[in-house]
C-alpha positions in Angstrom: -4.7 -5.2 20.1 -8.5 -5.3 19.7 -9.4 -7.0 16.4 -13.0 -6.6 15.3 -15.2 -8.8 13.1 -15.4 -7.3 9.6 -18.4 -7.7 7.3 -18.6 -7.3 3.5 -21.4 -8.0 1.0 -20.6 -11.7 0.9 -18.1 -12.3 3.7 -17.8 -12.3 7.5 -14.2 -11.9 8.5 -13.7 -13.1 12.1 -10.4 -12.8 14.0 -8.8 -16.2 13.9 -9.0 -17.9 17.3 -9.3 -21.3 19.1 -13.0 -21.6 18.2 -12.0 -21.7 14.5 -9.7 -24.6 14.9 -11.9 -27.3 13.3 -12.8 -25.1 10.3 -9.2 -24.0 9.9 -7.9 -27.5 10.0 -10.3 -28.6 7.3 -9.2 -25.5 5.3 -5.5 -26.2 5.4 -6.0 -29.9 4.8 -8.2 -29.6 1.7 -6.0 -26.8 0.3 -2.7 -28.4 1.1 -1.7 -29.1 -2.5 -3.4 -26.0 -3.9 -1.5 -23.6 -1.7 1.8 -25.3 -1.5 3.5 -23.5 -4.4 3.1 -20.2 -2.6 3.8 -21.2 1.0 6.7 -22.5 3.0 7.2 -26.3 3.2 5.2 -27.6 6.2 5.6 -30.8 8.0 2.7 -33.2 8.4 2.1 -32.0 12.0 0.9 -28.7 10.7 -2.1 -30.5 9.1 -3.3 -32.0 12.4 -5.4 -30.6 15.1 -2.4 -30.2 17.3 -0.5 -28.3 14.6 -3.4 -26.0 14.0 -3.8 -25.3 17.7 -0.1 -24.4 17.9 -0.5 -22.1 14.9 -3.5 -20.3 16.3 -1.7 -19.9 19.6 1.3 -18.4 17.9 -0.9 -16.0 16.0 -2.6 -15.0 19.3 0.7 -14.0 20.8 1.5 -11.7 17.8 -2.0 -10.2 17.9 -1.7 -9.5 21.6 1.5 -7.6 20.9 -0.2 -5.6 18.2 2.1 -7.1 15.6 -0.4 -9.1 13.5 -4.1 -9.6 12.7 -5.4 -12.7 10.9 -9.0 -13.1 9.8 -10.9 -16.2 8.8 -13.2 -15.2 5.9 -16.5 -17.1 6.0 -19.1 -16.8 3.3 -22.1 -15.3 4.9 -24.7 -17.4 3.1 -23.1 -20.8 3.7 -20.5 -20.3 6.6 -17.9 -21.9 4.3 -14.4 -20.9 5.2 -13.4 -19.3 1.8 -10.0 -17.9 2.7 -7.6 -16.4 5.3 -6.4 -12.8 5.2 -4.3 -10.8 7.5 -1.7 -8.3 8.4 1.9 -9.1 9.5 4.8 -7.2 10.8 2.8 -4.2 11.9 5.2 -1.4 12.7 4.7 2.0 14.2 7.5 4.5 15.0 8.1 6.6 11.9 6.6 4.2 9.4 3.1 3.1 10.4 3.1 0.1 8.0 2.2 -3.6 7.7 2.5 -6.5 5.3 -0.7 -8.1 4.0 -1.1 -11.8 3.2 -4.0 -13.9 2.0 -5.0 -17.3 0.7 -8.1 -18.6 -1.0 -9.8 -21.9 -1.0 -9.5 -23.7 -4.4 -13.2 -24.0 -4.7 -13.9 -20.3 -4.6 -11.2 -19.0 -6.9 -12.4 -16.6 -9.6 -15.3 -15.2 -7.6 -13.5 -12.1 -6.3 -13.7 -13.1 -2.7 -10.0 -12.7 -2.0 -10.2 -9.1 -3.3 -13.3 -8.4 -1.2 -11.7 -9.8 2.0 -8.4 -8.0 1.5 -10.2 -4.7 0.7 -12.0 -4.9 4.0 -8.8 -5.6 6.0 -7.1 -2.7 4.2 -10.0 -0.3 5.0 -9.7 -1.3 8.7 -6.0 -0.9 8.7 -6.1 2.5 7.1 -9.1 3.6 9.2 -9.1 2.2 12.8 -5.4 1.3 12.9 -4.3 4.5 11.0 -1.6 2.8 9.1 0.0 4.7 6.3 1.4 1.9 4.2 0.5 -1.7 3.3 3.1 -3.8 1.6 3.4 -7.2 0.1 5.0 -9.1 -2.7 4.0 -11.8 -5.2 5.9 -14.3 -7.3 6.3 -13.4 -11.0 4.4 -16.6 -11.9 1.5 -15.9 -9.6 -0.9 -14.2 -12.0 -3.9 -14.6 -9.7 -2.2 -12.7 -6.9 -1.1 -10.0 -9.4 -4.7 -9.5 -10.5 -5.9 -9.2 -6.9 -3.3 -6.6 -6.0 -4.0 -4.5 -9.1 -7.7 -4.4 -8.3 -6.8 -3.3 -4.8 -4.8 -0.4 -6.1 -1.3 -1.6 -5.2 1.6 -0.1 -7.1 4.7 -2.0 -8.1 7.8 -0.6 -6.4 10.6 -3.1 -7.3 11.8 -6.5 -8.1 13.7 -8.6 -5.5 15.8 -11.6 -6.5 15.7 -14.7 -4.2 13.3 -12.8 -1.9 11.3 -15.5 -0.1 12.1 -19.1 0.7 8.8 -20.8 -0.4 8.0 -24.4 -1.3 11.6 -25.5 -0.7 13.4 -22.9 -2.8 14.3 -19.2 -3.1 11.8 -17.3 -5.2 11.9 -13.8 -6.7 9.3 -11.3 -5.6 7.6 -8.3 -7.2 7.3 -5.7 -4.4 4.1 -3.7 -4.2 2.6 -1.2 -1.8 -0.6 0.8 -1.2 -0.4 4.2 0.5 -3.1 5.7 2.7 -3.3 9.2 1.1 -5.7 10.4 3.8 -3.5 9.3 6.7 -3.9 11.0 10.0 -1.7 10.6 13.0 -3.0 8.2 15.7 -4.8 9.8 18.6 -2.9 7.7 21.1 0.7 9.0 21.5 2.0 5.5 22.3 1.3 4.5 18.8 4.5 6.3 17.8 6.7 4.3 20.1 9.0 1.9 18.2 9.7 -1.6 19.4 12.9 -2.2 21.3 16.1 -1.8 19.3 17.5 -5.2 18.2 20.9 -4.4 19.6 19.6 -3.9 23.1 19.4 -0.1 23.1 16.7 1.6 25.1 14.8 4.5 23.5 14.0 8.0 24.8 10.3 7.6 25.2 9.6 11.4 25.6 11.3 12.1 22.3 9.4 9.4 20.6 6.1 10.6 22.0 6.8 14.1 20.7 8.3 13.3 17.3 7.8 9.6 16.6 11.6 9.3 16.2 13.6 6.6 17.9 16.5 8.2 19.7 19.1 5.8 21.3 19.8 6.7 24.9 21.8 3.8 26.1 23.1 0.6 24.6 24.1 -2.4 26.7 25.0 -5.9 25.6 25.7 -8.9 27.6 28.7 -11.1 27.0 27.7 -14.6 26.0 27.8 -17.0 28.8 30.6 -19.6 28.7 
């Protein structure tokens, strides 16, 4: 999937890649304590150059598959890495949706940069990617994230108990989403093709191209080797 560089009034959002490894390493190290309450527990290796290289390589695979897009948000005036914003779990088929995630450097909180970066990513997702729905969640205690999502126009859709395993424990999540009211079907028919069925079924491609509906044609499973 082609991921462009996005620009806002104060930020330049670049697709995260190997060239960003030094800046990204500095970002995760200096914000380790700041971000830990909202993220999975990570081993010490993650906060090394080797760990960052592995993370960027993992993201590159997902981006190549069209399943994710992560941006490094640099302040245009200073080139300071102010945050990271991206889409995960991009789905097509009959849903055309993705999950958005973001983090902000401790030193820039309160300046509206996270909202600015996320708004740019959402505009790209609703425009060029032609997604219909952007989803995410936030912990009930994360007031800063709640403010960002309200400013972006997300609507609360539910409350999930023990939703995500973060910082070593299960945490509740407030579920929110933003809908693309001006959605138009993608011009490329293959954007309607769903990923392979998890049970090994193959899909009728012609039916999917026509209707965007996954139709099971054949299901085969291999017996586990002994």
